[in-house]
C-alpha positions in Angstrom: 19.1 1.5 19.9 15.8 1.8 18.0 12.9 3.6 19.7 9.4 3.8 18.2 6.8 6.3 19.2 3.3 5.5 18.3 1.1 8.6 18.0 -2.7 8.4 17.9 -4.4 11.5 16.7 -7.8 11.7 18.3 -8.5 8.0 18.7 -12.1 7.1 19.1 -12.4 3.4 19.9 -11.1 2.3 23.3 -10.5 -1.3 22.3 -8.3 -0.2 19.5 -6.2 2.0 21.8 -6.0 -0.9 24.3 -4.7 -3.3 21.6 -2.2 -0.6 20.5 -1.1 -0.2 24.1 -0.5 -3.9 24.2 1.6 -3.7 21.0 3.6 -0.8 22.5 4.3 -2.7 25.7 5.5 -5.8 23.7 7.8 -3.8 21.5 9.0 -1.2 24.0 7.4 1.6 22.0 6.1 4.8 23.6 2.4 5.7 23.2 1.4 9.3 22.5 -2.3 10.2 22.6 -3.6 13.5 21.1 -6.9 14.8 22.4 -9.8 14.8 22.1 -10.0 11.1 22.9 -13.3 9.3 22.1 -13.1 7.6 25.6 -11.8 8.0 29.1 -8.3 6.7 29.8 -10.0 4.6 32.5 -12.4 3.0 30.0 -12.9 -0.7 31.0 -12.8 -1.8 27.3 -9.5 -0.1 26.7 -8.0 -1.5 30.0 -9.2 -5.0 29.1 -7.8 -4.9 25.6 -4.4 -3.7 27.0 -4.5 -6.6 29.6 -2.2 -6.0 32.5 0.5 -4.2 30.5 -0.5 -0.6 31.4 2.3 -0.4 34.1 4.8 -1.3 31.4 3.9 1.6 29.1 5.4 5.0 28.5 2.3 7.1 27.7 2.1 10.8 26.9 -1.2 12.7 26.5 -1.4 16.0 24.6 -4.2 18.6 24.4 -4.0 18.9 20.6 -1.6 18.4 17.6 0.1 21.7 18.2 0.8 20.7 21.8 2.3 17.4 20.6 4.5 19.2 18.0 5.7 21.8 20.6 6.7 19.1 23.1 8.4 17.0 20.4 10.1 19.6 18.2 12.8 17.3 16.7 10.5 14.3 16.0 10.9 12.5 12.7 7.2 11.8 12.1 5.7 9.6 9.5 2.0 10.0 8.9 0.1 6.8 7.9 -2.9 7.5 5.7 -4.8 5.8 2.9 -4.4 9.1 1.0 -0.6 8.8 0.8 1.3 7.7 -2.3 4.4 6.1 -0.8 4.1 2.6 0.7 5.2 2.1 4.4 7.8 -0.5 3.5 9.6 1.8 1.1 11.1 3.9 3.9 14.4 3.4 5.7 13.3 4.4 9.2 15.6 6.3 11.6 16.6 4.8 14.9 14.1 7.1 16.7 10.8 7.4 14.7 7.3 8.7 15.3 4.5 6.9 13.5 1.3 8.9 13.5 -2.2 7.4 12.9 -5.5 9.2 12.7 -8.9 8.6 14.2 -10.8 5.5 13.0 -13.5 7.4 11.2 -11.6 10.2 9.4 -7.9 9.5 9.6 -5.3 12.3 10.0 -6.7 15.7 9.0 -5.9 16.7 5.4 -4.2 19.9 6.5 -1.6 17.9 8.5 -1.1 15.5 5.6 -0.7 18.2 3.0 1.9 20.0 5.2 3.9 16.8 5.6 3.2 15.0 2.2 6.8 13.8 1.8 6.4 11.8 5.1 3.0 10.3 4.4 2.8 6.6 4.0 0.1 4.0 3.2 -0.6 0.3 3.5 -1.5 -1.4 0.2 -4.9 -3.0 0.0 -7.4 -4.0 -2.6 -9.3 -1.2 -4.4 -12.7 -0.3 -3.1 -11.9 -1.1 0.5 -12.1 1.8 3.0 -9.4 0.9 5.5 -7.7 -1.6 7.7 -8.4 -1.7 11.4 -6.3 0.9 13.3 -4.7 -1.5 15.8 -3.7 -3.9 12.9 -2.2 -1.0 11.0 -0.2 0.1 14.0 1.2 -3.4 14.5 2.1 -3.8 10.8 4.0 -0.5 10.7 5.7 -1.1 14.1 7.0 -4.5 13.1 8.2 -3.1 9.8 10.4 -0.7 11.7 11.6 -3.4 14.0 12.2 -5.8 11.0 14.4 -3.2 9.4 16.4 -2.9 12.6 16.7 -6.7 12.9 14.3 -6.8 15.8 17.0 -5.2 18.0 16.3 -5.5 21.7 13.5 -8.0 21.3 13.7 -11.6 22.5 13.7 -14.4 20.0 13.6 -17.0 22.8 10.6 -18.8 24.2 9.4 -20.8 21.2 8.3 -24.4 21.6 11.5 -25.7 19.9 14.0 -23.1 21.1 15.8 -25.4 23.4 16.1 -28.4 21.0 
């Protein structure tokens, strides 16, 4: 069974984290938050963006990157960054995968990227643009992993014409 872990390294914007939490709830993904956070976990904007899904989430909070690594020593981590060479869709993801994303203003620190360059991935976009929105990037990468696993465990029922 596929299990995705979404790791946010020092997220800054509560609405993005709330939207990401909603994506995690909808896909059964775990959410890992690495401090410092740019908001309180009780932030009203984050709660509102996550709707009423917070009780359906598996959330883990870490003091720093080293704390995260020490508590997840066997994690297969992919680091998403505009500085990477390999495209996110060129990877065959394992059944249990950690997708790490950096803070909205600076991304993942370069020291972490350089130490893990073989697992750094990017999203293609037009030249001259700085970045995609963090919550959109998380959704794109999460659904790529799920697509590769044939959306295992997710419902395909409920469409308007599903009973015809």
